[in-house]
C-alpha positions in Angstrom: 98.8 80.5 84.9 100.1 83.6 83.5 97.5 86.1 84.5 95.6 89.1 82.0 96.1 93.0 83.1 93.1 94.8 81.5 93.3 98.5 81.5 90.4 100.0 81.1 90.9 103.2 78.8 89.1 106.0 76.7 90.4 107.2 73.6 91.7 110.4 74.4 89.5 113.0 72.7 88.6 116.4 73.9 85.3 117.2 75.9 85.2 112.7 75.6 87.8 111.8 79.2 87.5 112.7 82.5 84.7 115.0 82.4 84.0 115.4 86.2 87.9 116.5 86.4 87.1 118.8 83.2 84.4 120.5 85.1 86.9 121.7 87.5 90.2 122.3 85.2 88.7 122.5 81.7 88.8 120.2 79.3 92.3 120.4 77.8 94.0 120.3 81.0 91.8 117.2 81.6 93.4 115.8 78.4 96.2 116.1 78.8 96.2 114.5 82.3 94.7 111.6 80.4 96.7 111.1 78.0 100.2 111.8 80.5 98.6 109.1 82.9 97.4 107.0 80.2 100.3 106.6 78.2 102.5 106.2 81.6 100.5 103.5 82.6 101.1 101.3 79.5 104.5 102.5 79.2 104.9 100.9 82.6 102.9 98.3 82.6 102.3 97.1 78.6 105.5 95.0 78.4 105.9 93.4 81.7 106.7 89.3 81.1 104.9 88.7 84.3 101.5 89.0 82.8 99.9 89.9 79.5 98.6 93.6 79.3 95.3 94.2 76.8 93.6 97.2 76.5 89.4 97.7 77.0 89.4 100.8 74.8 86.1 103.2 74.1 84.9 104.6 71.5 87.0 102.5 68.5 88.3 102.7 66.2 91.9 103.6 68.9 94.9 102.3 67.0 97.6 103.4 69.9 99.8 101.3 70.9 100.0 99.1 68.0 101.9 96.3 70.4 98.7 95.5 72.5 95.8 93.6 72.3 92.6 95.3 72.5 89.4 94.7 72.7 85.6 97.1 72.7 84.3 98.1 75.7 80.8 97.4 75.8 77.4 97.8 77.7 74.9 99.7 78.7 76.6 100.7 82.1 79.9 101.0 84.1 79.6 97.7 85.5 78.4 95.4 82.6 81.2 97.1 80.8 83.8 95.6 83.2 82.4 92.4 83.3 81.8 92.0 79.4 85.6 93.1 79.5 86.4 91.0 82.6 84.9 88.1 80.8 86.6 88.3 77.1 90.0 87.6 79.1 91.7 84.8 78.7 91.5 81.6 81.4 93.1 82.6 84.8 93.5 85.2 86.8 92.6 88.9 86.1 92.9 92.5 86.5 91.3 95.4 85.6 92.2 98.9 86.2 91.7 102.0 85.5 93.8 104.6 83.5 93.2 107.5 85.8 95.4 106.6 88.9 99.5 107.8 88.5 100.5 105.6 91.6 99.9 101.9 90.2 103.2 100.6 89.6 104.3 97.3 88.3 105.2 95.4 91.8 101.6 96.8 92.9 100.1 94.8 89.8 102.5 91.7 91.0 100.9 91.9 94.3 97.1 91.9 93.4 98.3 88.5 90.9 99.7 87.0 94.0 96.7 87.6 96.4 94.8 86.2 93.7 96.4 82.6 94.1 94.7 81.8 97.8 91.9 84.6 97.2 88.1 84.3 94.9 88.9 88.3 94.5 91.1 91.2 94.9 90.1 94.8 95.0 92.7 98.3 95.0 91.2 100.9 97.4 90.9 104.1 96.2 91.0 107.0 98.8 87.2 107.8 97.7 85.5 104.6 98.8 85.8 103.1 95.5 89.0 101.1 93.6 91.3 101.4 90.9 91.6 97.4 90.6 89.4 95.2 90.7 90.3 91.2 90.2 89.0 87.7 90.2 90.1 84.1 90.2 86.8 82.8 88.2 84.6 84.2 85.9 81.9 82.6 87.8 82.0 85.2 90.1 81.1 87.9 87.0 77.2 87.0 87.2 76.8 89.1 89.9 79.8 91.1 90.6 78.8 94.6 89.8 75.4 94.6 90.1 73.7 97.6 92.0 77.2 99.4 92.7 76.6 103.2 93.5 79.4 103.8 91.2 81.4 107.3 91.3 81.2 107.3 95.2 82.3 106.4 98.4 80.2 103.0 98.4 81.2 101.6 95.1 83.9 99.0 96.8 81.6 98.3 99.9 78.7 97.1 97.1 81.0 95.5 94.9 82.3 93.0 97.7 79.1 92.5 99.1 78.3 90.7 95.5 80.5 88.2 96.2 78.9 84.8 97.0 79.0 83.7 100.2 81.9 82.3 101.0 84.2 83.4 98.4 87.1 85.7 100.3 88.3 89.0 98.8 91.4 90.5 99.9 92.5 94.4 99.5 95.8 95.7 97.9 97.6 99.1 97.9 95.2 101.8 98.4 95.9 104.6 95.7 94.2 108.3 94.8 92.1 108.2 91.2 92.4 111.7 90.1 88.5 112.2 89.5 88.7 115.8 90.5 90.2 119.2 90.7 91.5 118.4 94.2 93.2 115.5 93.7 94.6 116.6 90.5 96.3 119.0 92.4 97.5 117.3 94.6 98.9 115.1 91.8 100.3 117.9 89.4 102.1 119.3 92.7 103.7 115.4 93.2 105.4 115.4 90.3 106.5 118.8 90.3 108.2 118.5 93.6 111.7 120.1 93.1 
């Protein structure tokens, strides 16, 4: 059964995206990064036929790109919004990725879907202790998966994984860096500006 990839993103609006990054590099530079990375991510992954791609966006309406189905993010916190997006996906394995990780590749997504053939959940760890990808094989896991998670910090992955019911197996795929602050943004900028 073909899986579903959900790209979790905010509409590119000045002052409405990457607030923690904007505090270090300014709102315009943060918006530029967000727009460049989101467009690039959708180009790389959105037309791959190995999975169907959907966008979970906020705020509505966000009409770009027209070729991808979209859903509105809804929920009282990040965990609720992620759970609702995963729950809304068609039947089958489902992955959710953020739009602030420049290193996401189609091969990395394919490895995560492959991992769900033998595991109940998959995570793509981020260098800061969070994760850039979460995937599940069974939507029944969503009842508790994101409860009491300490977001935006070193405990997010451990908290989420500990919410899996006993006996459920998870695997980790590629560790990548999300661009959340000025330091990670400089590393990204230097990597794309290499001669």
